PDB file of N, CA, C and O in Angstrom:
ATOM      1  N   MET A   1      23.816  66.927 -12.999  1.00  0.00           N
ATOM      2  CA  MET A   1      22.712  66.537 -13.822  1.00  0.00           C
ATOM      3  C   MET A   1      21.609  65.971 -12.923  1.00  0.00           C
ATOM      4  O   MET A   1      21.850  65.033 -12.163  1.00  0.00           O
ATOM      5  N   ASN A   2      20.440  66.519 -13.005  1.00  0.00           N
ATOM      6  CA  ASN A   2      19.320  66.084 -12.189  1.00  0.00           C
ATOM      7  C   ASN A   2      18.438  65.147 -13.009  1.00  0.00           C
ATOM      8  O   ASN A   2      17.681  65.597 -13.870  1.00  0.00           O
ATOM      9  N   THR A   3      18.534  63.856 -12.745  1.00  0.00           N
ATOM     10  CA  THR A   3      17.734  62.881 -13.486  1.00  0.00           C
ATOM     11  C   THR A   3      16.679  62.282 -12.569  1.00  0.00           C
ATOM     12  O   THR A   3      16.913  62.130 -11.370  1.00  0.00           O
ATOM     13  N   PRO A   4      15.527  61.942 -13.119  1.00  0.00           N
ATOM     14  CA  PRO A   4      14.497  61.314 -12.294  1.00  0.00           C
ATOM     15  C   PRO A   4      14.868  59.875 -11.951  1.00  0.00           C
ATOM     16  O   PRO A   4      15.666  59.247 -12.646  1.00  0.00           O
ATOM     17  N   ASP A   5      14.286  59.365 -10.881  1.00  0.00           N
ATOM     18  CA  ASP A   5      14.484  57.956 -10.558  1.00  0.00           C
ATOM     19  C   ASP A   5      13.849  57.128 -11.661  1.00  0.00           C
ATOM     20  O   ASP A   5      12.677  57.312 -11.991  1.00  0.00           O
ATOM     21  N   TYR A   6      14.618  56.227 -12.224  1.00  0.00           N
ATOM     22  CA  TYR A   6      14.136  55.437 -13.347  1.00  0.00           C
ATOM     23  C   TYR A   6      14.781  54.065 -13.312  1.00  0.00           C
ATOM     24  O   TYR A   6      15.965  53.930 -13.004  1.00  0.00           O
ATOM     25  N   ALA A   7      14.005  53.064 -13.626  1.00  0.00           N
ATOM     26  CA  ALA A   7      14.534  51.706 -13.768  1.00  0.00           C
ATOM     27  C   ALA A   7      13.904  51.075 -15.001  1.00  0.00           C
ATOM     28  O   ALA A   7      12.681  51.043 -15.130  1.00  0.00           O
ATOM     29  N   GLU A   8      14.727  50.582 -15.892  1.00  0.00           N
ATOM     30  CA  GLU A   8      14.223  49.880 -17.070  1.00  0.00           C
ATOM     31  C   GLU A   8      13.686  48.521 -16.618  1.00  0.00           C
ATOM     32  O   GLU A   8      14.412  47.740 -16.002  1.00  0.00           O
ATOM     33  N   LEU A   9      12.422  48.239 -16.922  1.00  0.00           N
ATOM     34  CA  LEU A   9      11.786  47.015 -16.447  1.00  0.00           C
ATOM     35  C   LEU A   9      11.677  45.932 -17.507  1.00  0.00           C
ATOM     36  O   LEU A   9      11.182  44.843 -17.216  1.00  0.00           O
ATOM     37  N   HIS A  10      12.121  46.197 -18.718  1.00  0.00           N
ATOM     38  CA  HIS A  10      12.127  45.169 -19.765  1.00  0.00           C
ATOM     39  C   HIS A  10      13.434  45.301 -20.531  1.00  0.00           C
ATOM     40  O   HIS A  10      13.571  46.158 -21.404  1.00  0.00           O
ATOM     41  N   CYS A  11      14.380  44.453 -20.202  1.00  0.00           N
ATOM     42  CA  CYS A  11      15.716  44.549 -20.783  1.00  0.00           C
ATOM     43  C   CYS A  11      16.201  43.137 -21.123  1.00  0.00           C
ATOM     44  O   CYS A  11      16.335  42.295 -20.235  1.00  0.00           O
ATOM     45  N   LEU A  12      16.460  42.882 -22.393  1.00  0.00           N
ATOM     46  CA  LEU A  12      16.923  41.581 -22.847  1.00  0.00           C
ATOM     47  C   LEU A  12      18.404  41.630 -23.196  1.00  0.00           C
ATOM     48  O   LEU A  12      18.847  42.532 -23.907  1.00  0.00           O
ATOM     49  N   SER A  13      19.163  40.673 -22.706  1.00  0.00           N
ATOM     50  CA  SER A  13      20.578  40.591 -23.059  1.00  0.00           C
ATOM     51  C   SER A  13      20.760  39.586 -24.189  1.00  0.00           C
ATOM     52  O   SER A  13      19.789  39.033 -24.704  1.00  0.00           O
ATOM     53  N   ASN A  14      22.008  39.356 -24.565  1.00  0.00           N
ATOM     54  CA  ASN A  14      22.277  38.398 -25.632  1.00  0.00           C
ATOM     55  C   ASN A  14      22.036  36.950 -25.186  1.00  0.00           C
ATOM     56  O   ASN A  14      22.226  36.023 -25.973  1.00  0.00           O
ATOM     57  N   PHE A  15      21.624  36.754 -23.945  1.00  0.00           N
ATOM     58  CA  PHE A  15      21.247  35.421 -23.489  1.00  0.00           C
ATOM     59  C   PHE A  15      19.814  35.068 -23.907  1.00  0.00           C
ATOM     60  O   PHE A  15      19.387  33.926 -23.743  1.00  0.00           O
ATOM     61  N   THR A  16      19.073  36.041 -24.445  1.00  0.00           N
ATOM     62  CA  THR A  16      17.783  35.764 -25.063  1.00  0.00           C
ATOM     63  C   THR A  16      18.047  35.625 -26.554  1.00  0.00           C
ATOM     64  O   THR A  16      18.198  36.617 -27.268  1.00  0.00           O
ATOM     65  N   PHE A  17      18.100  34.396 -27.008  1.00  0.00           N
ATOM     66  CA  PHE A  17      18.519  34.064 -28.366  1.00  0.00           C
ATOM     67  C   PHE A  17      17.682  34.796 -29.417  1.00  0.00           C
ATOM     68  O   PHE A  17      16.452  34.770 -29.369  1.00  0.00           O
ATOM     69  N   LEU A  18      18.348  35.438 -30.351  1.00  0.00           N
ATOM     70  CA  LEU A  18      17.775  36.156 -31.489  1.00  0.00           C
ATOM     71  C   LEU A  18      16.954  37.395 -31.124  1.00  0.00           C
ATOM     72  O   LEU A  18      16.297  37.961 -31.998  1.00  0.00           O
ATOM     73  N   ARG A  19      16.971  37.830 -29.876  1.00  0.00           N
ATOM     74  CA  ARG A  19      16.221  39.038 -29.501  1.00  0.00           C
ATOM     75  C   ARG A  19      17.116  40.077 -28.840  1.00  0.00           C
ATOM     76  O   ARG A  19      17.013  41.263 -29.153  1.00  0.00           O
ATOM     77  N   GLY A  20      17.988  39.659 -27.936  1.00  0.00           N
ATOM     78  CA  GLY A  20      18.870  40.594 -27.261  1.00  0.00           C
ATOM     79  C   GLY A  20      20.211  40.651 -27.957  1.00  0.00           C
ATOM     80  O   GLY A  20      20.644  39.668 -28.558  1.00  0.00           O
ATOM     81  N   ALA A  21      20.876  41.795 -27.882  1.00  0.00           N
ATOM     82  CA  ALA A  21      22.140  41.944 -28.600  1.00  0.00           C
ATOM     83  C   ALA A  21      23.335  42.218 -27.691  1.00  0.00           C
ATOM     84  O   ALA A  21      24.458  41.841 -28.025  1.00  0.00           O
ATOM     85  N   SER A  22      23.115  42.860 -26.561  1.00  0.00           N
ATOM     86  CA  SER A  22      24.221  43.286 -25.704  1.00  0.00           C
ATOM     87  C   SER A  22      24.483  42.307 -24.566  1.00  0.00           C
ATOM     88  O   SER A  22      23.574  41.626 -24.093  1.00  0.00           O
ATOM     89  N   HIS A  23      25.734  42.247 -24.138  1.00  0.00           N
ATOM     90  CA  HIS A  23      26.107  41.436 -22.988  1.00  0.00           C
ATOM     91  C   HIS A  23      25.509  42.069 -21.732  1.00  0.00           C
ATOM     92  O   HIS A  23      25.342  43.287 -21.686  1.00  0.00           O
ATOM     93  N   PRO A  24      25.184  41.273 -20.715  1.00  0.00           N
ATOM     94  CA  PRO A  24      24.606  41.818 -19.490  1.00  0.00           C
ATOM     95  C   PRO A  24      25.473  42.916 -18.853  1.00  0.00           C
ATOM     96  O   PRO A  24      24.945  43.921 -18.378  1.00  0.00           O
ATOM     97  N   ALA A  25      26.781  42.727 -18.841  1.00  0.00           N
ATOM     98  CA  ALA A  25      27.666  43.732 -18.244  1.00  0.00           C
ATOM     99  C   ALA A  25      27.614  45.051 -19.014  1.00  0.00           C
ATOM    100  O   ALA A  25      27.709  46.122 -18.415  1.00  0.00           O
ATOM    101  N   GLU A  26      27.465  44.979 -20.335  1.00  0.00           N
ATOM    102  CA  GLU A  26      27.345  46.195 -21.145  1.00  0.00           C
ATOM    103  C   GLU A  26      26.044  46.934 -20.824  1.00  0.00           C
ATOM    104  O   GLU A  26      26.031  48.163 -20.747  1.00  0.00           O
ATOM    105  N   LEU A  27      24.961  46.195 -20.640  1.00  0.00           N
ATOM    106  CA  LEU A  27      23.680  46.807 -20.303  1.00  0.00           C
ATOM    107  C   LEU A  27      23.750  47.520 -18.956  1.00  0.00           C
ATOM    108  O   LEU A  27      23.249  48.635 -18.807  1.00  0.00           O
ATOM    109  N   VAL A  28      24.370  46.874 -17.988  1.00  0.00           N
ATOM    110  CA  VAL A  28      24.517  47.476 -16.659  1.00  0.00           C
ATOM    111  C   VAL A  28      25.400  48.719 -16.729  1.00  0.00           C
ATOM    112  O   VAL A  28      25.073  49.738 -16.121  1.00  0.00           O
ATOM    113  N   ALA A  29      26.497  48.651 -17.449  1.00  0.00           N
ATOM    114  CA  ALA A  29      27.391  49.806 -17.573  1.00  0.00           C
ATOM    115  C   ALA A  29      26.682  50.989 -18.227  1.00  0.00           C
ATOM    116  O   ALA A  29      26.855  52.130 -17.797  1.00  0.00           O
ATOM    117  N   GLN A  30      25.894  50.728 -19.250  1.00  0.00           N
ATOM    118  CA  GLN A  30      25.160  51.805 -19.921  1.00  0.00           C
ATOM    119  C   GLN A  30      24.091  52.386 -19.007  1.00  0.00           C
ATOM    120  O   GLN A  30      23.898  53.601 -18.972  1.00  0.00           O
ATOM    121  N   ALA A  31      23.401  51.535 -18.273  1.00  0.00           N
ATOM    122  CA  ALA A  31      22.390  52.011 -17.328  1.00  0.00           C
ATOM    123  C   ALA A  31      23.026  52.915 -16.274  1.00  0.00           C
ATOM    124  O   ALA A  31      22.473  53.959 -15.929  1.00  0.00           O
ATOM    125  N   ALA A  32      24.180  52.513 -15.769  1.00  0.00           N
ATOM    126  CA  ALA A  32      24.886  53.332 -14.785  1.00  0.00           C
ATOM    127  C   ALA A  32      25.334  54.659 -15.393  1.00  0.00           C
ATOM    128  O   ALA A  32      25.250  55.702 -14.744  1.00  0.00           O
ATOM    129  N   ALA A  33      25.808  54.619 -16.634  1.00  0.00           N
ATOM    130  CA  ALA A  33      26.249  55.846 -17.311  1.00  0.00           C
ATOM    131  C   ALA A  33      25.092  56.814 -17.538  1.00  0.00           C
ATOM    132  O   ALA A  33      25.287  58.029 -17.548  1.00  0.00           O
ATOM    133  N   LEU A  34      23.891  56.274 -17.720  1.00  0.00           N
ATOM    134  CA  LEU A  34      22.710  57.118 -17.929  1.00  0.00           C
ATOM    135  C   LEU A  34      22.089  57.597 -16.619  1.00  0.00           C
ATOM    136  O   LEU A  34      21.121  58.358 -16.628  1.00  0.00           O
ATOM    137  N   GLY A  35      22.647  57.153 -15.499  1.00  0.00           N
ATOM    138  CA  GLY A  35      22.156  57.598 -14.203  1.00  0.00           C
ATOM    139  C   GLY A  35      21.013  56.779 -13.640  1.00  0.00           C
ATOM    140  O   GLY A  35      20.364  57.202 -12.683  1.00  0.00           O
ATOM    141  N   TYR A  36      20.753  55.606 -14.218  1.00  0.00           N
ATOM    142  CA  TYR A  36      19.702  54.734 -13.680  1.00  0.00           C
ATOM    143  C   TYR A  36      20.123  54.254 -12.296  1.00  0.00           C
ATOM    144  O   TYR A  36      21.311  54.078 -12.026  1.00  0.00           O
ATOM    145  N   ARG A  37      19.151  54.047 -11.431  1.00  0.00           N
ATOM    146  CA  ARG A  37      19.434  53.509 -10.106  1.00  0.00           C
ATOM    147  C   ARG A  37      19.265  52.000 -10.072  1.00  0.00           C
ATOM    148  O   ARG A  37      19.766  51.339  -9.163  1.00  0.00           O
ATOM    149  N   ALA A  38      18.553  51.442 -11.069  1.00  0.00           N
ATOM    150  CA  ALA A  38      18.293  50.000 -11.107  1.00  0.00           C
ATOM    151  C   ALA A  38      18.062  49.555 -12.544  1.00  0.00           C
ATOM    152  O   ALA A  38      17.817  50.369 -13.434  1.00  0.00           O
ATOM    153  N   LEU A  39      18.145  48.260 -12.746  1.00  0.00           N
ATOM    154  CA  LEU A  39      17.910  47.664 -14.059  1.00  0.00           C
ATOM    155  C   LEU A  39      17.295  46.292 -13.841  1.00  0.00           C
ATOM    156  O   LEU A  39      17.757  45.532 -12.990  1.00  0.00           O
ATOM    157  N   ALA A  40      16.262  45.970 -14.598  1.00  0.00           N
ATOM    158  CA  ALA A  40      15.643  44.648 -14.524  1.00  0.00           C
ATOM    159  C   ALA A  40      16.034  43.860 -15.763  1.00  0.00           C
ATOM    160  O   ALA A  40      15.602  44.183 -16.870  1.00  0.00           O
ATOM    161  N   LEU A  41      16.839  42.840 -15.585  1.00  0.00           N
ATOM    162  CA  LEU A  41      17.229  41.971 -16.689  1.00  0.00           C
ATOM    163  C   LEU A  41      16.151  40.908 -16.841  1.00  0.00           C
ATOM    164  O   LEU A  41      15.963  40.083 -15.947  1.00  0.00           O
ATOM    165  N   THR A  42      15.442  40.922 -17.961  1.00  0.00           N
ATOM    166  CA  THR A  42      14.280  40.044 -18.145  1.00  0.00           C
ATOM    167  C   THR A  42      14.481  39.083 -19.312  1.00  0.00           C
ATOM    168  O   THR A  42      13.629  38.981 -20.195  1.00  0.00           O
ATOM    169  N   ASP A  43      15.608  38.383 -19.310  1.00  0.00           N
ATOM    170  CA  ASP A  43      15.864  37.396 -20.365  1.00  0.00           C
ATOM    171  C   ASP A  43      14.793  36.320 -20.351  1.00  0.00           C
ATOM    172  O   ASP A  43      14.254  35.972 -19.300  1.00  0.00           O
ATOM    173  N   GLU A  44      14.494  35.801 -21.530  1.00  0.00           N
ATOM    174  CA  GLU A  44      13.455  34.784 -21.678  1.00  0.00           C
ATOM    175  C   GLU A  44      14.055  33.391 -21.695  1.00  0.00           C
ATOM    176  O   GLU A  44      15.073  33.155 -22.347  1.00  0.00           O
ATOM    177  N   CYS A  45      13.435  32.480 -20.990  1.00  0.00           N
ATOM    178  CA  CYS A  45      13.784  31.051 -20.987  1.00  0.00           C
ATOM    179  C   CYS A  45      15.153  30.740 -20.378  1.00  0.00           C
ATOM    180  O   CYS A  45      15.655  29.628 -20.544  1.00  0.00           O
ATOM    181  N   SER A  46      15.762  31.690 -19.683  1.00  0.00           N
ATOM    182  CA  SER A  46      17.071  31.443 -19.095  1.00  0.00           C
ATOM    183  C   SER A  46      17.403  32.514 -18.062  1.00  0.00           C
ATOM    184  O   SER A  46      16.993  33.667 -18.189  1.00  0.00           O
ATOM    185  N   VAL A  47      18.144  32.119 -17.053  1.00  0.00           N
ATOM    186  CA  VAL A  47      18.677  33.092 -16.105  1.00  0.00           C
ATOM    187  C   VAL A  47      20.207  33.089 -16.159  1.00  0.00           C
ATOM    188  O   VAL A  47      20.873  33.518 -15.217  1.00  0.00           O
ATOM    189  N   ALA A  48      20.743  32.607 -17.261  1.00  0.00           N
ATOM    190  CA  ALA A  48      22.195  32.455 -17.399  1.00  0.00           C
ATOM    191  C   ALA A  48      22.945  33.778 -17.339  1.00  0.00           C
ATOM    192  O   ALA A  48      24.086  33.805 -16.877  1.00  0.00           O
ATOM    193  N   GLY A  49      22.352  34.866 -17.787  1.00  0.00           N
ATOM    194  CA  GLY A  49      23.049  36.145 -17.801  1.00  0.00           C
ATOM    195  C   GLY A  49      22.990  36.913 -16.501  1.00  0.00           C
ATOM    196  O   GLY A  49      23.684  37.917 -16.343  1.00  0.00           O
ATOM    197  N   VAL A  50      22.173  36.459 -15.567  1.00  0.00           N
ATOM    198  CA  VAL A  50      21.972  37.234 -14.345  1.00  0.00           C
ATOM    199  C   VAL A  50      23.233  37.297 -13.476  1.00  0.00           C
ATOM    200  O   VAL A  50      23.443  38.295 -12.787  1.00  0.00           O
ATOM    201  N   VAL A  51      24.065  36.273 -13.491  1.00  0.00           N
ATOM    202  CA  VAL A  51      25.289  36.295 -12.693  1.00  0.00           C
ATOM    203  C   VAL A  51      26.237  37.363 -13.216  1.00  0.00           C
ATOM    204  O   VAL A  51      26.820  38.112 -12.432  1.00  0.00           O
ATOM    205  N   ARG A  52      26.394  37.440 -14.516  1.00  0.00           N
ATOM    206  CA  ARG A  52      27.268  38.469 -15.109  1.00  0.00           C
ATOM    207  C   ARG A  52      26.703  39.869 -14.869  1.00  0.00           C
ATOM    208  O   ARG A  52      27.447  40.814 -14.606  1.00  0.00           O
ATOM    209  N   ALA A  53      25.384  39.987 -14.964  1.00  0.00           N
ATOM    210  CA  ALA A  53      24.756  41.286 -14.702  1.00  0.00           C
ATOM    211  C   ALA A  53      24.915  41.672 -13.239  1.00  0.00           C
ATOM    212  O   ALA A  53      25.178  42.835 -12.935  1.00  0.00           O
ATOM    213  N   TRP A  54      24.763  40.732 -12.345  1.00  0.00           N
ATOM    214  CA  TRP A  54      24.894  41.006 -10.911  1.00  0.00           C
ATOM    215  C   TRP A  54      26.313  41.447 -10.564  1.00  0.00           C
ATOM    216  O   TRP A  54      26.499  42.379  -9.782  1.00  0.00           O
ATOM    217  N   GLU A  55      27.304  40.790 -11.133  1.00  0.00           N
ATOM    218  CA  GLU A  55      28.700  41.180 -10.887  1.00  0.00           C
ATOM    219  C   GLU A  55      28.958  42.602 -11.383  1.00  0.00           C
ATOM    220  O   GLU A  55      29.614  43.389 -10.700  1.00  0.00           O
ATOM    221  N   ALA A  56      28.447  42.931 -12.561  1.00  0.00           N
ATOM    222  CA  ALA A  56      28.625  44.284 -13.100  1.00  0.00           C
ATOM    223  C   ALA A  56      27.853  45.295 -12.270  1.00  0.00           C
ATOM    224  O   ALA A  56      28.334  46.406 -12.047  1.00  0.00           O
ATOM    225  N   ALA A  57      26.674  44.932 -11.813  1.00  0.00           N
ATOM    226  CA  ALA A  57      25.870  45.841 -10.992  1.00  0.00           C
ATOM    227  C   ALA A  57      26.575  46.160  -9.677  1.00  0.00           C
ATOM    228  O   ALA A  57      26.526  47.297  -9.209  1.00  0.00           O
ATOM    229  N   ARG A  58      27.219  45.183  -9.088  1.00  0.00           N
ATOM    230  CA  ARG A  58      27.995  45.441  -7.865  1.00  0.00           C
ATOM    231  C   ARG A  58      29.114  46.433  -8.133  1.00  0.00           C
ATOM    232  O   ARG A  58      29.352  47.336  -7.332  1.00  0.00           O
ATOM    233  N   ALA A  59      29.797  46.270  -9.248  1.00  0.00           N
ATOM    234  CA  ALA A  59      30.909  47.159  -9.588  1.00  0.00           C
ATOM    235  C   ALA A  59      30.439  48.592  -9.846  1.00  0.00           C
ATOM    236  O   ALA A  59      31.164  49.545  -9.559  1.00  0.00           O
ATOM    237  N   HIS A  60      29.234  48.745 -10.382  1.00  0.00           N
ATOM    238  CA  HIS A  60      28.686  50.076 -10.715  1.00  0.00           C
ATOM    239  C   HIS A  60      27.738  50.604  -9.647  1.00  0.00           C
ATOM    240  O   HIS A  60      27.150  51.672  -9.817  1.00  0.00           O
ATOM    241  N   GLN A  61      27.581  49.867  -8.542  1.00  0.00           N
ATOM    242  CA  GLN A  61      26.677  50.238  -7.458  1.00  0.00           C
ATOM    243  C   GLN A  61      25.269  50.492  -7.972  1.00  0.00           C
ATOM    244  O   GLN A  61      24.668  51.527  -7.688  1.00  0.00           O
ATOM    245  N   LEU A  62      24.756  49.540  -8.728  1.00  0.00           N
ATOM    246  CA  LEU A  62      23.431  49.619  -9.339  1.00  0.00           C
ATOM    247  C   LEU A  62      22.603  48.468  -8.804  1.00  0.00           C
ATOM    248  O   LEU A  62      23.113  47.358  -8.651  1.00  0.00           O
ATOM    249  N   SER A  63      21.340  48.711  -8.520  1.00  0.00           N
ATOM    250  CA  SER A  63      20.454  47.627  -8.067  1.00  0.00           C
ATOM    251  C   SER A  63      20.039  46.798  -9.271  1.00  0.00           C
ATOM    252  O   SER A  63      19.803  47.319 -10.361  1.00  0.00           O
ATOM    253  N   LEU A  64      19.957  45.514  -9.048  1.00  0.00           N
ATOM    254  CA  LEU A  64      19.553  44.605 -10.117  1.00  0.00           C
ATOM    255  C   LEU A  64      18.403  43.770  -9.646  1.00  0.00           C
ATOM    256  O   LEU A  64      17.903  42.930 -10.395  1.00  0.00           O
TER     257      LEU A  64
END
């Protein structure tokens, strides 16, 4: 499958209260499954989810 280089630059996890729905690890796994090379986690008012996203990104070899 030939996919273009793409990185989602606005992605909210469930750490953004009442706006995001998915766990950071789920977002990273889906991005990897879609062939993304990177993902920007842009939670509002908190960086609490970035550690979980970073751990998942390492496992999926995805830039965060």
